[in-house]
LOVOVO-501012 format. One record per residue: x, y, z of N, C-alpha, C, CB in turn; residue in three letters. Coordinates in steps of 0.001 Angstrom, whole numbers, plus 500000, padded with zeros to 6 digits. Each point is the difference from the previous one (the first is absolute). Glycine has a CB too. Layout:
<sedrens>
XYZXYZXYZXYZALA...
</sedrens>
This chain:
<sedrens>
343244663053488139498735499649500640500070500368501481499613498116498338MET499331502501502170499957500428501401499065499088500790500476502392499323ARG500005497096501802499252499039500805499791500541501410500938498105498638ILE497855501708501877499696500342501386499895498712500805498787502122499298LEU501983497792501780499934498864500919499320500471501279502110498943499021VAL496768500425501326499287500335501237500081498782500915498413501627498802VAL502475498442502169500311498843500857500460500521501360500645498556497986GLU498724500962503098500334500514501331501169499273500655497630500632500237ASP502737498188499281501168499302500535501255500662499420498701497798500236GLU502004502943500604501105500826499517501088499192499307499512501575501838LEU500825497265498715501068499208499383499598499540498603500747499245502274HIS497964500448497546499528499546498695499900501163499023498743498144501111LEU500736502982499346499878501151499095501369500497499556497858500642501122SER503106499334499794501361500416499648500635499018499022500234501104502238GLU499534497612497985500555498983499099499388500116498606500371498471501961ALA498314501724497975499333500148498703500494501241499276497986498827500903LEU502158502263499834500492501236499390501391499797499413498632501341501619SER502228497993499131501373499746499536500009499142498738500810500170502366HIS498406498753497643499963499081498855499446500692498760499707498070501571ILE499226502684498601499372500673498856500919501070499417497743499561501001LEU502910501203499869500929501023499514501182499355499279499318501519501889LYS501119497342498612501099499270499360499609499556498596500794499224502250LYS497900500594497527499492499612498681499512501204499195499356497788500958ASN501153503382499422499798501245499240498580500551500050501793499224498524ASN497467500465502551498697500619500202500145501199500932498841497779499643TYR500313503213500164499890501092500956498988499568501055500584501783498245THR499782498346503031499174499426501067499686501033501078501017497758499547VAL497720502274500875499580500747501180499404498997500974499566502141498664ASP500625498106502629499519499080501028499090500735500974502092498617499778VAL496794500752500566499115500492501053499823498876501010498791501598498412ALA501223498744502879499932498966501036498649499914500707502416500332500309ASN496583500377499170498640499849500519499016500265498866500723500701502338ASP498041498830497839499018500099498929499604501417499658499188497821500707GLY500754503041500294499593501388499765500995500709499093498872500047502235GLU502412499835498086501043500609499168500045499343498632501327500550502051THR498513498129497930500005499280498727498900500468499078500964498052501157GLY497838502161499392498878500463499184500261501397499464498442498585501347LEU502072502299499500500319501360499546500986499963498838499593500876502320ASP501436498295497807500987499882498928499373499414498740501808499720501713ASN497403499226498456499395499323498848499078500927499224500149497842501232ALA499137503029499482499060500915499349500693501104499209498401499516501825LEU502933500567498293500728500973499177499987499599498535501458500543501953SER498301498161497776499904499532498622501315499869499268497824501033499978GLY503298498973500755501300499995499323500630498605499922500317502336500791ILE498997496652499726500611498668500080499544499074498881500139500293502453TYR500774498845497142499712499021498955499529498672500591501708501103498543ASP498769498583502658499585498793500722500035500314501496500894498455498157VAL498143500982502586499976500151501456500085498615500638498623502139499832ILE502319497697501091500119498773500790499400500315501364502113499188498753VAL496776500165501583499175500410501141499749498845500970498918501714498538LEU501520498462502708499712498999501028498554500162500471502436499968500728ASP496935498935499659498617500077500482499941500505501441499382498123498458ILE501469501328502413499985500374501415500876501227500212499607497598500679MET499751503561499477500716501260500149499407500813501146500550499993497544LEU500273500812503145499448500905501009499267501173499350501848499347501564PRO497267501265499193499207501175499609498913499662498991501993501408500432LYS498383498077498405499012499589498997500470498690499385499332502414499511THR499813496564500489500429498700499480500096500015498476498937498885501977ASP501777500132497492500268499961498565498758499872499140502153499000500557GLY496851500251499900498773499838499222499272501334499873499806497613500776ILE500151503154500317499365501321499955500759500934499070499161499677502336THR502170500270497726500823500806499085499660499650498559501855500125501709VAL498086498586498003499725499532498642498611500426499532501519498053500397LEU497471501748500453498634500374499623499883501502499753499128498070501337LYS501529502724499498499962501455499823500664500400498697500020500307502479THR501110499075497241500729500291498767499129499710498780502171499469501154LEU497173499390498849499153499628498861498758500894499916500821497627500193ARG498605502741500952498806500849499981500309501399499487499084498687501906SER502185501722498222500424501309499498500378499951498524500799500565502290GLU499100498262497102500239499882498567501422499669499600498194501574499750GLY502662498072501213501388499667499689500117498512499669500813501856501514PHE499800497851497328500143498605499583501436499507500116498083500327498457ASP502725500354502366501385499585500208500052498534500443500637502374500607THR500162496785498728500094498589500395500460499844501450500502499412497622PRO498831499713503108500309499778501415500304498526500242498522501937500657VAL502624497814499982500344498657500465499791499982501509501695499624498107ILE497399499527502370499749499880501431500956499003500634497597500577499623LEU502892499761501561500803499077500792499118499463501119502170501235499451LEU497725497443500663499113499393500986500751499012500873498079500294498439THR501364499445502751500542498950500861499805498658499302499508501349502108ALA501344497696498193500131498781499200498691499266499722502235499806500960LYS496943499984500054498831499138499800498670500748500023501309498189501030ASN498712503118498809498768500776500078499328500057498633500957501365501888GLU498415497524497728499340499905498701498893501030499882500545497566499902ILE498738502664501209498896500963499966500499501394499655498769498631501689SER502422501731498805500577501303499679500334500102498516500921500147502323ASP499582498755497116500338499997498575498749500214499155501939498463500453LYS497004500812499894498744500124499251499436501407500142499531497552500345VAL500448502960500890499484501348500240500829501036499253499163499278502250LEU502152500535497753500880500940499305499754500036498510501680499614501746GLY498215499220497650499750499929498557498626500565499660501486497983499843LEU497528501729501010498660500542499774499967501517500180499033497826500770ASP501908502701500004500040501442500257500774500767498941499836499497502410SER500778499770496648500684500679498909501484499767499900498290501649500214GLY502247497426500594501428499687499885500272499280498683500200499855502514ALA500990500355496940500381499359498743500737498691500229500125502243498948ASP500486497629502226500777498800500298500218499944501506501149500048497722ASP499350498834502769500319499891501419501170499051500185497607500467500623TYR503096499739500490501092499115500396499841499680501474501552500964498240LEU498637497774502108499938499591501401501391500104500622498056498448499510ALA502022502088501693501265500071500723500304498640500624499651502467500464LYS501615497134499578501150500631499344500006499686498509501312499845502137PRO499226501058497070499994499795498559501409500150499431497632500838499890PHE502546498635498927501279500087499299500077501340499275500098497475499723ASN500986503253500477500107501329499398500020499944498474501230500754502028THR499301498170497408500007499872498544498575499885499464502256498893500105GLU496888500441500662498598499894499587499327501364500068499917497620500816GLU500378503144500225499445501353500104500443500851498821499982499813502501LEU501299500129497155500518500783498875499324499592498696502197500236501184LEU497588498470498636499346499518498778498570500521499913501436497937500040ALA497869502072501081498614500481499998499932501509499777499379498128501542ARG501579502593498993500057501443499762500241500279498522500864500374502335ILE500051498877497056500260500189498567498747499710499183502411499383500350ARG496876499564500019498784499636499263498938501087500121500503497576500392ALA499314502951500808499006501056500193500430501290499320499335498958502170LEU501975501301497818500498501188499317499731499942498511501752500225501737GLY498414498596497681499715499852498570498517500203499731501931498413499763ARG497237501011501093498555500151499818499588501462500168499645497650500832ARG500945503008500132499657501394500298500269500908498818500510499583502391ARG500636500239496997500374500892498918499643499509498625501786500738501426GLY497458498177498474499672499419498705501274499798499182497727501097500054GLU503288498392500640501309499856499376500037498748499145501070501207501914ILE499313498929496861500079498884499085501149499086500408499028501406498146VAL500777497293501715500981499013500424501397500309499483498182498322500058SER502782501658500910501423500187499701500333501371499418500119497570499626ASN499025503404500558500319501357499571499716500951501136499482499446497605THR500906501806502218499705501031500981499098501042499371502197499605501164ASN496816499954498102499107500926499318498645500065500680501188499533497870THR498255501670502145498678500245500555499181500682498915500888500190502393ILE497886499388497439499152500573498953498747500627500588500870498304498391SER498712502789500990498741500649500353499515500754498768500654500211502468TYR498099499542497156499500500653498794500872499653498810499070501866501380GLY501390499161497902500833499760498815501489500147500276498116500799498622ASP502273499330502661501417500190500310500594498773500687499591502459500197ILE501713497364499593500761498958500679501268500636500541499058498167498501THR501229501576502771501202500523500639500924498846500336498726501967500936LEU502517498113498595501022499034500375500817500629501127500093498975497642ASN499756500481503564500644500612501156501501499733500068497848499774501188THR502646499324497969501442499745499946500689500944499024499583497602500576SER499865502494498212500598500863498974499501501435500095500203498014498520SER498731502210502278499365501322500169499327500488498723501708500536501725LEU497966498544497386499378500384498727498474499973500111501994499088498755LYS497401501995500754498546500120499942499579499883498544499929501467502081LEU499148497611497634499555499808498623498485500094499908501996498556499553THR497561501922499287498575500026499660499930499775498500499366501593501930ALA500119497249497676500000499668498578501422499871499499497818501187499689GLY502513499546499260501353499946499433500902501099500547499033499006497939SER500446501829502948500787501107500566500656499583501311498454501655498916SER502745498874501315500756499628501196500830501176500477500075497608499246GLU500076502499502069500852501033500580500592499454501292498608501868498966ILE502597498577501376500654499567501232499737501010501107501781498808498675THR497775500697502470499732500851501152501226500088500902497572499383499887LEU502445501609500987500995500012501066499546499001501069500636502448499536THR500254497230501395499654499033501040498808500479500828502397499269500083LEU497617502000500338498903500521500815498699500039499205501640501362501317LYS498417498983497407498795499985499163499429498592499918500881501940498669GLU500006497085501155499564498607499918499369499551501317501815499536498323SER498810500821502791499464499617501308498636500638500246502337499764500869GLU497511501490498715498723500690500175498913499373499142501230502106500517LEU499082497641498219499005499393499117499648498593500477500869501366498073LEU500124497887502366499741498655500527499038500070501183502284499244499240GLU497945501702501652499131500148501173498564500311499583501967500798501342HIS497877500101497703498656500349499525499326498810499325500743502373499701LEU500032496854499545499437498839499298499594498895500973501417500559498016MET499381499255503028499693498955500973498824500372500895502394499340499957LEU497308501956500113498899500474500837498955500707499142501566500240501963HIS498161499174496893499140500656499011498554500164500447501474499062498279LYS498108500180502727498608500070500443499781501047501088499773497602499416GLU501301503014501087499849500980501077500748501282499652499766498144501687ILE499902502913499036500702501272499829501262499963500853497825501254499540VAL503314499037499851501276500014500719500286501422500468500876498046498632CYS499233502147502660500266501339500522501467500371499794498164499711501702SER502110501586498370501385500456499875500848499434501133499220502106498866LYS500186497800502322500733499464501147500396498543499766498761501575501512GLU500312497636497947500293498594499701501125499893498981497616499389500497GLN502322501458498482501012499958498940501368500384500546498243500552498298ILE501798500477502546501273500413500599500584498865500830499227502397500043ILE499929496952500769500470498893500835500502498842499147498379500678501783GLU500936499057497099500381498890499127501305500285499266497586499432499728LYS502566501778499742501149500313499149501209500493500774498405500535498215LEU501357500205502872501121500606500705500154499522501434499696501955498558TRP499304497341501972500096499456501353499331500872501045502105498934499321GLY497608500458501841499274500693501063500758501219500518498966497827500628PHE502356502090499425500796501070500605500508501008498981500659498403501763ASP498828501531497035500477500885498943499554501441500230499952498072498413SER500837502861501064499628501409500051499314500433498708501919500434501549GLU497772498610497601499293500313498753498638500610500328501193498113498790ALA498365502821500372498734500688500223499051499733498844501172501777501330GLU497598498712498812498961499712499008500367500504498613498321500111501817SER502459500977498120500356500513498673500922499041499248499748502328500880ASN500993496830499855500808498972499340499089499044499233501770500178501803HIS497125499436498835499041499102499357499396500672498777499494498912502211VAL500127502347497922499388500731498888500933500056498796498693501363501641GLU502590498833498630500983500063498912500058498669499258501340501698501289VAL498729497193499456500097498690499349498700499594499324501696499349501687TYR497175501070498854498720499763499325499995500715498656498814499765502221ILE501692501457497762500084500765498750500903499302498986499617502117501288SER501529497392499180500913499270499110499302498778499396501970500786501372PHE497324498464499487499331498784499533498905500304498991500510498936502185LEU498731502113498053498940500370499062500578500302498617498641500915501909ARG502491499761498066500636500323498721500465498728499288500727502228500929LYS499769496812499836500494498774499376498855499093499552502055500156501414LYS496830499873499304498815499274499534499492500602498697499394499423502373LEU500670501899497540499585500672498764500960499676498861498965501849501350ALA502320498023498983501005499711498977499738498661499318501657501344501298PHE497889497656499482499735498676499414498550499879499526501759499012501498VAL497522502109498516498615500061499496499075499040500748500894500638497754HIS499312499269503564499163499113500805498658500648500323502064498970500969SER496922500185499167498680500467500428499893500044501524499011499053497900LYS502006500416502773500017500025501460500330501410500479500694497566500083VAL498572502898500904500259501334500538500143499937501515498731501038498092SER502007499923502449500137500138501448499069501123500435502425499168499987ILE496565500481500756499004500980500423500320500544501383498286498837498607ASN501552502461501557500165500629501302498663500022500726501904501409499129THR498065498027502060498816500093500856500308501102501006499348497508499713VAL500072503649500064500374501197500750499921499778501515499181501386498085ARG501920498947502568500057499882501446500250498596500513498500501902500060GLY501599497133499008500189498606500420501276499413499411497520499737500174VAL502561500190498483501176499404499377499784499707498537500599499032502176GLY499872499795497379499987499676498574499491498581499775501913501582499622TYR497513498222499205499545498672499612500107499850498491498443499903501982THR501711498860497548500078499734498563498619499726499432502313499089500286LEU497513501249498444498773499613499292500353499762498543498529501333501594SER500642497863497738500221499698498581499188500956499136500434497572500545GLU
</sedrens>
């Protein structure tokens, strides 16, 4: 799971990054609202931890922009302890949850896990994601449709998971590269094309009605 932390207090953002990475999350950090919004609009994150008071662009504006652009990435707002009005405004603006500072890191981790399960439509106590007639087990890497089953490679599983979690939007090649290989990767668009081809063949193998559609010049999206 990839998490974006948008927090201008350096000691807090560094501490959150350390704790999340220690719990096996991939973490990116932005220290102002403008950078945070740019990162969030990449569509590669599973959960966003967003402070309200930020330089350049405040957290509420970031959140409203994200929602107006059609992104439903779960957002946890961080608020000052007694700012009830901020909590109400945040939830009304599309936040999924909020935490008042100072907060317990175990509570933050629990809320991230809960939002991650909701995001991926993950069945209780399993690592399965479903879309249309297919089910992907991200632990065993098995893709099933009806009585048919095939094992994916790790990268194939990660790619299909990304497409399934972002089924309502078009995933660009750049977003996919950042998600699968990282921001500093030398992977190119043809790497994505190769894995898309592999996935299409495996969807056909299990006789799934789900297809990966190419949106020319933009990227890929799933359809039933």
